[in-house]
Structure formats: C-alpha cells, structure tokens
Backbone as ProteinMPNN parsed JSONL, in Angstrom:
{"seq_chain_A": "MKKYISALLMGAVLIISFSFSTMEVEGAAKVKAVAYKNCTELNKVYKGGVSKGGKTKYKPFVSAELYKLNEKSDRDNDGIACEK", "coords_chain_A": {"N_chain_A": [[-23.422, 33.637, 134.189], [-24.839, 33.523, 131.754], [-23.04, 32.11, 130.167], [-23.091, 29.647, 131.412], [-25.728, 28.784, 130.98], [-25.704, 28.663, 128.19], [-23.813, 26.632, 127.801], [-25.169, 24.506, 128.979], [-27.4, 24.272, 127.255], [-26.116, 23.618, 124.844], [-25.024, 21.158, 125.523], [-27.368, 19.679, 125.941], [-28.433, 19.681, 123.345], [-26.467, 18.211, 121.996], [-26.742, 15.706, 123.25], [-29.379, 15.025, 122.548], [-29.184, 14.974, 119.717], [-27.371, 12.876, 119.401], [-28.889, 10.781, 120.4], [-30.947, 10.571, 118.463], [-29.44, 9.881, 116.171], [-28.474, 7.399, 116.931], [-30.84, 5.958, 117.087], [-31.574, 5.775, 114.379], [-29.6, 4.084, 113.326], [-30.085, 1.725, 114.772], [-32.678, 1.159, 113.859], [-32.197, 0.662, 111.157], [-30.786, -1.703, 111.258], [-32.707, -3.602, 111.794], [-34.133, -4.109, 109.511], [-35.52, -6.241, 107.087], [-34.046, -7.536, 104.308], [-35.305, -7.41, 101.046], [-35.928, -8.534, 97.763], [-37.405, -6.689, 95.325], [-39.956, -6.818, 92.729], [-40.071, -4.704, 90.898], [-39.537, -1.114, 90.449], [-41.877, 0.253, 91.146], [-43.108, -1.365, 93.082], [-41.054, -1.373, 95.018], [-40.908, 1.381, 95.649], [-43.295, 1.748, 97.0], [-42.757, 0.985, 99.553], [-40.283, 2.194, 100.142], [-40.042, 5.352, 99.642], [-38.088, 7.125, 98.604], [-36.435, 5.397, 97.255], [-33.762, 2.943, 97.439], [-30.452, 2.853, 98.716], [-26.873, 2.589, 98.556], [-25.616, 4.644, 99.485], [-25.782, 8.17, 98.935], [-27.639, 10.931, 97.35], [-30.88, 12.201, 96.72], [-33.988, 13.644, 95.424], [-36.004, 12.824, 97.26], [-35.183, 11.458, 100.383], [-33.254, 8.611, 100.203], [-33.564, 5.251, 101.48], [-30.979, 3.841, 103.267], [-29.226, 0.969, 102.827], [-26.956, -1.442, 102.412], [-27.266, -4.187, 101.966], [-29.977, -4.441, 101.163], [-29.873, -2.813, 98.899], [-28.108, -4.3, 97.293], [-29.655, -6.566, 96.702], [-31.542, -5.374, 95.065], [-30.185, -4.178, 93.031], [-30.393, -4.389, 90.276], [-32.328, -2.58, 89.585], [-31.121, -0.153, 89.508], [-30.643, 1.787, 87.184], [-29.009, 3.859, 86.196], [-26.645, 3.421, 87.432], [-25.739, 4.796, 89.77], [-25.593, 4.141, 92.385], [-27.979, 4.252, 93.699], [-31.007, 2.739, 93.845], [-34.038, 2.924, 92.108], [-34.529, 5.693, 92.551], [-36.147, 8.835, 93.319]], "CA_chain_A": [[-24.681, 32.919, 134.136], [-25.165, 33.288, 130.343], [-22.162, 31.047, 129.675], [-23.57, 28.407, 132.017], [-26.954, 28.411, 130.262], [-25.294, 28.278, 126.839], [-23.159, 25.322, 127.894], [-26.231, 23.544, 129.263], [-28.174, 24.097, 126.029], [-25.29, 22.907, 123.869], [-24.954, 19.775, 125.981], [-28.662, 19.048, 125.679], [-28.534, 19.482, 121.899], [-25.591, 17.09, 121.645], [-27.341, 14.467, 123.749], [-30.557, 14.739, 121.73], [-28.762, 14.585, 118.372], [-26.774, 11.543, 119.495], [-29.988, 9.831, 120.587], [-31.613, 10.369, 117.185], [-28.561, 9.158, 115.254], [-28.426, 6.024, 117.402], [-32.108, 5.333, 116.736], [-31.553, 5.47, 112.96], [-28.752, 2.919, 113.122], [-30.797, 0.572, 115.307], [-33.794, 0.877, 112.968], [-31.672, 0.107, 109.921], [-30.319, -3.061, 111.503], [-33.855, -4.488, 111.919], [-34.797, -4.225, 108.221], [-35.323, -7.488, 106.36], [-33.775, -7.231, 102.908], [-36.238, -8.059, 100.123], [-35.776, -8.187, 96.345], [-38.703, -6.31, 94.773], [-40.113, -7.106, 91.3], [-39.809, -3.5, 90.113], [-39.451, 0.118, 91.238], [-43.197, 0.599, 91.668], [-43.269, -2.108, 94.327], [-40.052, -0.896, 95.966], [-41.251, 2.733, 96.084], [-44.414, 1.709, 97.941], [-42.166, 0.823, 100.876], [-39.188, 3.168, 100.291], [-40.415, 6.432, 98.718], [-36.907, 7.682, 97.946], [-35.605, 4.322, 96.738], [-32.768, 2.421, 98.374], [-29.142, 3.287, 98.296], [-25.708, 2.228, 99.355], [-25.133, 5.983, 99.817], [-26.106, 9.118, 97.874], [-28.67, 11.906, 97.663], [-31.883, 12.426, 95.685], [-35.054, 14.557, 95.857], [-36.465, 12.229, 98.506], [-34.075, 10.764, 101.03], [-33.364, 7.166, 100.038], [-33.242, 4.401, 102.613], [-29.626, 3.337, 103.057], [-28.977, -0.396, 103.268], [-26.132, -2.1, 101.4], [-27.837, -5.505, 101.682], [-31.199, -4.219, 100.394], [-29.457, -2.295, 97.593], [-27.514, -5.401, 96.529], [-30.748, -7.397, 96.208], [-32.325, -4.617, 94.086], [-29.222, -3.445, 92.202], [-30.868, -4.411, 88.887], [-33.199, -1.423, 89.387], [-30.282, 1.051, 89.452], [-30.355, 1.87, 85.748], [-27.93, 4.799, 85.893], [-25.461, 2.976, 88.188], [-25.255, 5.841, 90.678], [-25.624, 3.63, 93.743], [-29.314, 4.424, 94.259], [-32.0, 2.027, 93.049], [-35.411, 3.467, 92.1], [-34.589, 7.017, 93.179], [-37.118, 9.827, 92.849]], "C_chain_A": [[-25.064, 32.581, 132.694], [-24.317, 32.156, 129.773], [-22.629, 29.692, 130.193], [-24.803, 27.899, 131.269], [-26.617, 27.961, 128.843], [-24.665, 26.891, 126.834], [-24.194, 24.232, 128.148], [-27.048, 23.247, 128.013], [-27.392, 23.304, 124.99], [-25.165, 21.434, 124.25], [-26.235, 19.021, 125.694], [-28.837, 18.752, 124.196], [-27.668, 18.299, 121.465], [-26.186, 15.753, 122.075], [-28.533, 14.068, 122.887], [-30.142, 14.282, 120.334], [-28.122, 13.21, 118.371], [-27.859, 10.487, 119.637], [-30.686, 9.537, 119.267], [-30.731, 9.596, 116.214], [-28.447, 7.703, 115.654], [-29.704, 5.289, 117.022], [-32.128, 4.947, 115.255], [-30.746, 4.209, 112.683], [-29.449, 1.664, 113.618], [-31.947, 0.178, 114.395], [-33.331, 0.228, 111.678], [-31.255, -1.346, 110.099], [-31.476, -4.054, 111.532], [-34.573, -4.728, 110.595], [-34.476, -5.572, 107.584], [-35.154, -7.136, 104.892], [-34.673, -8.073, 102.01], [-35.907, -7.613, 98.711], [-37.166, -7.919, 95.786], [-38.739, -6.579, 93.272], [-39.72, -5.912, 90.436], [-39.809, -2.285, 91.03], [-40.799, 0.524, 91.826], [-43.426, -0.084, 93.007], [-42.3, -1.606, 95.4], [-40.43, 0.477, 96.519], [-42.487, 2.79, 96.977], [-43.894, 1.637, 99.371], [-41.118, 1.892, 101.146], [-39.376, 4.267, 99.249], [-39.229, 6.996, 97.943], [-35.997, 6.641, 97.333], [-34.693, 3.783, 97.825], [-31.383, 2.723, 97.826], [-28.061, 2.642, 99.133], [-25.012, 3.508, 99.794], [-25.463, 6.917, 98.671], [-27.249, 10.031, 98.264], [-29.59, 12.096, 96.46], [-32.906, 13.419, 96.202], [-35.635, 14.094, 97.185], [-35.299, 11.448, 99.093], [-34.234, 9.254, 100.843], [-33.034, 6.438, 101.333], [-31.887, 3.773, 102.34], [-29.477, 1.956, 103.682], [-28.213, -1.101, 102.157], [-26.728, -3.445, 101.002], [-29.091, -5.383, 100.812], [-30.87, -3.707, 98.998], [-28.934, -3.443, 96.72], [-28.594, -6.301, 95.933], [-31.562, -6.707, 95.111], [-31.443, -3.811, 93.146], [-29.65, -3.394, 90.732], [-31.736, -3.197, 88.56], [-32.435, -0.105, 89.379], [-29.792, 1.225, 88.013], [-29.208, 2.807, 85.405], [-26.662, 4.511, 86.686], [-24.865, 4.051, 89.087], [-25.273, 5.401, 92.135], [-26.951, 3.799, 94.435], [-30.321, 3.745, 93.332], [-33.368, 2.696, 93.218], [-35.527, 4.844, 92.749], [-35.649, 7.89, 92.531], [-36.604, 11.196, 93.188]], "O_chain_A": [[-25.557, 31.486, 132.426], [-24.806, 31.338, 128.994], [-22.562, 28.697, 129.471], [-24.9, 26.71, 130.963], [-27.184, 26.986, 128.349], [-24.955, 26.073, 125.961], [-24.095, 23.144, 127.58], [-27.356, 22.087, 127.739], [-27.943, 22.421, 124.333], [-25.199, 20.563, 123.381], [-26.206, 17.869, 125.26], [-29.334, 17.687, 123.829], [-28.097, 17.479, 120.653], [-26.13, 14.777, 121.327], [-28.679, 12.898, 122.535], [-30.687, 13.307, 119.817], [-28.314, 12.446, 117.424], [-27.755, 9.409, 119.052], [-30.99, 8.38, 118.975], [-31.232, 8.73, 115.497], [-28.334, 6.841, 114.783], [-29.653, 4.111, 116.669], [-32.653, 3.888, 114.91], [-31.163, 3.362, 111.894], [-29.407, 0.634, 112.945], [-32.177, -1.011, 114.174], [-34.002, -0.664, 111.158], [-31.367, -2.137, 109.162], [-31.255, -5.245, 111.315], [-35.541, -5.487, 110.561], [-33.32, -5.995, 107.544], [-36.028, -6.506, 104.298], [-34.789, -9.286, 102.185], [-35.632, -6.435, 98.484], [-38.013, -8.812, 95.77], [-37.701, -6.572, 92.61], [-39.114, -6.075, 89.377], [-40.049, -2.402, 92.231], [-40.841, 1.092, 92.918], [-43.885, 0.546, 93.959], [-42.685, -1.435, 96.556], [-40.293, 0.72, 97.718], [-42.703, 3.797, 97.651], [-44.517, 2.165, 100.291], [-41.059, 2.44, 102.246], [-38.926, 4.135, 98.111], [-39.352, 7.31, 96.759], [-34.883, 6.97, 96.925], [-34.84, 4.13, 98.997], [-31.186, 2.831, 96.615], [-28.295, 2.206, 100.26], [-23.944, 3.463, 100.404], [-25.428, 6.488, 97.517], [-27.777, 9.932, 99.372], [-29.13, 12.145, 95.32], [-32.737, 13.981, 97.284], [-35.745, 14.879, 98.127], [-34.518, 10.844, 98.357], [-35.233, 8.678, 101.273], [-32.306, 6.957, 102.18], [-31.679, 3.218, 101.261], [-29.587, 1.79, 104.897], [-28.76, -1.335, 101.079], [-26.7, -3.809, 99.826], [-29.254, -6.126, 99.843], [-31.502, -4.11, 98.022], [-29.282, -3.538, 95.543], [-28.47, -6.749, 94.794], [-32.206, -7.382, 94.309], [-31.912, -2.855, 92.527], [-29.301, -2.45, 90.022], [-31.869, -2.824, 87.394], [-33.046, 0.956, 89.256], [-28.667, 0.854, 87.677], [-28.501, 2.578, 84.423], [-25.703, 5.28, 86.617], [-23.646, 4.205, 89.163], [-24.998, 6.204, 93.027], [-27.063, 3.526, 95.631], [-30.466, 4.133, 92.173], [-33.792, 2.992, 94.335], [-36.516, 5.129, 93.423], [-36.002, 7.715, 91.364], [-37.258, 12.194, 92.887]]}, "name": "protein", "num_of_chains": 1, "seq": "MKKYISALLMGAVLIISFSFSTMEVEGAAKVKAVAYKNCTELNKVYKGGVSKGGKTKYKPFVSAELYKLNEKSDRDNDGIACEK"}
C-alpha cells in the first residue's frame, strides 16, 4: 500500500511540474520584443534584466529576441542585459 501511494504522489508531482514548465514556454512565446532606451526602463518591466541564458541575483527573463534588441545594455558581455 505504501508503494502504491508513493507511486501516485510521484506521478502527481511529475504531472504538476510538467504543467508549470509548459506554461513558462507558452508565456515566453507571447512576449513582444522591445528595445528599451536604458536599463532603468527595461528593469521596470523585467526586474532581473533579460538574458539569452545565465543566472543573477534576480532571475532574468530569458528571450533571445528581446536580448538581441537590448544587447547594447550588456556592458560586461555575459549574455545578460541590465542584470541585478
């Protein structure tokens, strides 16, 4: 009985985690890429900056298209524009 309950819980966790990961991908696809004037303006919308991948104090929003439009704001060339 314990094995059955454990298997049921693990299955539920997998289904829930898959649902959340799918939602993130769908949400990212709906973003309109905008070139911001500066980091102050960009950080009003994306607190952690934008990235083509990477990690900072705040989680950056990952969008290659948005990053490309704001690449000028990536002063240290680490792949994250306006990171905090």
